[in-house]
C-alpha positions as CSV (number, residue, x, y, z in Angstrom):
1,M,42.6,-37.9,-4.3
2,A,41.4,-34.5,-5.3
3,E,37.6,-33.4,-4.3
4,P,35.1,-33.3,-7.4
5,D,34.2,-29.5,-8.2
6,I,31.3,-28.6,-5.9
7,P,29.3,-25.7,-7.3
8,I,28.4,-22.8,-5.2
9,G,25.5,-23.0,-3.3
10,A,25.3,-27.2,-3.9
11,P,24.5,-29.2,-0.9
12,S,27.4,-31.0,0.0
13,E,27.8,-33.9,2.4
14,I,29.8,-31.4,4.9
15,S,27.1,-28.2,4.6
16,M,24.5,-30.8,5.3
17,A,25.6,-32.2,8.2
18,W,26.6,-28.6,9.4
19,N,22.9,-27.7,9.2
20,T,23.0,-25.1,6.5
21,V,20.4,-22.6,6.7
22,A,21.5,-20.6,3.2
23,S,25.0,-20.2,1.3
24,F,26.1,-16.7,-0.3
25,E,29.0,-15.9,-2.7
26,A,29.7,-12.6,-0.3
27,Y,30.3,-12.3,3.2
28,E,28.4,-9.3,3.5
29,E,25.2,-11.0,1.8
30,A,25.6,-13.7,4.7
31,Q,26.0,-11.0,7.1
32,A,22.6,-9.5,6.2
33,A,21.1,-12.9,6.1
34,V,22.1,-13.1,10.2
35,D,20.9,-9.4,10.4
36,Q,17.5,-10.5,8.8
37,L,17.2,-13.2,11.3
38,S,18.2,-11.3,13.9
39,D,15.4,-8.5,12.5
40,A,12.8,-11.8,12.9
41,K,13.6,-12.2,16.8
42,F,15.4,-15.7,15.9
43,P,17.7,-16.8,18.4
44,V,21.1,-15.8,16.3
45,E,23.8,-17.3,19.0
46,H,22.6,-20.7,17.2
47,L,24.5,-19.1,13.9
48,D,27.8,-18.9,12.8
49,I,28.9,-17.9,9.2
50,I,31.5,-20.1,7.5
51,G,33.5,-19.2,4.6
52,S,34.5,-21.8,3.1
53,D,37.0,-22.8,0.0
54,L,39.6,-20.0,1.5
55,R,41.7,-18.6,-1.0
56,L,44.9,-15.9,-0.5
57,V,44.7,-12.7,-2.2
58,E,47.8,-10.4,-2.3
59,H,47.0,-7.1,-4.1
60,V,49.8,-5.3,-4.5
61,T,49.8,-1.8,-3.5
62,G,53.1,-0.2,-5.6
63,R,56.8,-0.3,-6.1
64,L,59.0,-0.6,-2.9
65,T,62.0,1.7,-3.4
66,Q,65.0,1.7,-0.8
67,G,63.3,5.7,-0.3
68,S,59.9,4.5,0.2
69,A,61.1,2.0,2.7
70,A,63.3,3.9,4.8
71,A,60.1,7.1,4.3
72,A,57.8,3.9,6.3
73,G,60.4,3.0,8.6
74,A,60.8,6.6,9.6
75,A,56.8,6.6,9.9
76,S,56.8,3.5,12.3
77,G,60.2,4.4,14.1
78,A,58.2,7.9,14.6
79,W,55.4,6.3,16.4
80,F,57.5,4.3,18.8
81,G,59.7,7.3,19.3
82,L,56.2,9.1,20.6
83,F,55.3,6.6,22.7
84,I,58.9,6.4,24.6
85,G,58.6,10.2,24.8
86,L,55.3,10.3,26.3
87,L,56.3,7.3,28.6
88,V,59.6,9.1,30.0
89,G,57.7,12.3,30.0
90,L,54.7,11.3,32.5
91,F,57.8,11.2,34.9
92,T,58.9,14.8,34.0
93,T,57.8,17.5,35.3
94,G,57.8,21.3,33.4
95,P,58.5,22.4,30.0
96,A,61.1,19.7,29.2
97,W,58.6,16.8,28.6
98,L,57.8,18.7,25.5
99,G,61.6,18.3,24.6
100,L,61.4,14.4,25.5
101,I,58.5,13.8,23.2
102,L,60.0,15.9,20.3
103,G,63.5,14.0,20.5
104,G,61.2,10.5,20.7
105,V,59.9,11.2,17.9
106,L,63.2,12.6,16.3
107,I,65.3,9.9,17.0
108,G,62.4,7.2,16.3
109,A,62.2,8.5,13.0
110,V,65.8,8.6,12.2
111,W,66.2,5.0,13.5
112,G,63.7,4.0,11.8
113,A,64.6,5.1,8.3
114,I,68.0,3.4,8.7
115,F,66.6,0.0,9.7
116,G,63.7,0.5,6.9
117,F,66.6,1.1,4.1
118,V,68.6,-1.8,5.6
119,S,66.2,-4.1,6.1
120,H,65.1,-3.6,2.4
121,A,68.6,-3.4,0.9
122,V,69.4,-6.6,2.2
123,T,66.4,-8.0,0.3
124,G,68.6,-7.5,-2.9
125,G,65.9,-6.4,-4.5
126,R,63.9,-9.7,-4.4
127,R,60.8,-8.3,-3.3
128,D,60.6,-4.6,-5.2
129,F,56.7,-4.2,-4.4
130,S,54.5,-3.5,-1.5
131,S,51.5,-5.8,-1.1
132,Q,48.1,-6.5,1.1
133,R,47.1,-9.9,2.1
134,S,43.8,-10.8,3.0
135,L,41.5,-14.5,2.8
136,V,38.5,-14.6,0.5
137,A,36.3,-17.2,0.9
138,A,34.5,-18.7,-2.7
139,R,31.2,-19.6,-0.1
140,Y,30.0,-18.2,3.2
141,D,27.4,-20.4,4.5
142,V,25.0,-19.3,7.5
143,V,24.8,-22.3,9.9
144,A,22.6,-23.5,12.4
145,R,23.6,-25.3,15.4
146,G,21.4,-27.1,17.9
147,G,18.6,-28.7,15.8
148,H,17.9,-24.9,14.8
149,A,18.6,-25.2,10.9
150,E,15.0,-25.8,10.1
151,E,13.4,-22.8,11.8
152,A,16.2,-20.3,10.8
153,R,15.1,-21.6,7.2
154,T,11.3,-20.6,7.5
155,A,12.6,-17.7,9.6
156,L,15.0,-16.4,6.9
157,A,12.3,-17.4,4.1
158,R,9.5,-15.2,6.1
159,A,11.6,-12.3,6.6
160,R,12.7,-11.9,3.2
161,A,9.0,-12.5,1.9
162,Q,7.9,-9.6,4.3
163,A,11.0,-7.4,3.2
164,G,10.7,-8.3,-0.8
165,T,14.5,-9.2,-1.2
166,D,15.7,-12.0,-2.8
167,T,19.2,-12.3,-3.5
168,G,19.7,-15.5,-5.4
169,N,21.2,-17.4,-2.2
170,T,20.8,-21.3,-2.0
171,A,18.7,-22.3,0.9
172,Y,18.6,-25.9,1.9
């Protein structure tokens, strides 16, 4: 059974049971509301910010070629080689430690490039792009626990009236 569409900001059974103080469309707005409550000396340890209606957003950042996969592998391999070179260099005396570090970076970059190239080649072109994934919520509720919801609503309204800021959020 599909759930009915609930407009953003409209009170739902869940949000009322969770003692929602206010709802926002952006996380930064919810964060600002908690900050306002903190400035008003409200005990913010009783608050939570809860994201609802989560979506996975994948932002495509560019093409992924065998060359770019090898370059990315070389960069991560160089970092790993630097780490190993530093670890081994800790137990070396004299100027030889510089050679260990440079050798670690070089060997790590070469092996990283090989692994990056081969791992991209194995996919057979099924994923020829790079991307970043993130979870995004459609609504962020500021929720009060322990019977502090009404006190938080009042404190938030007072803080906003003093600051003269009303972001158009829905307060319950």
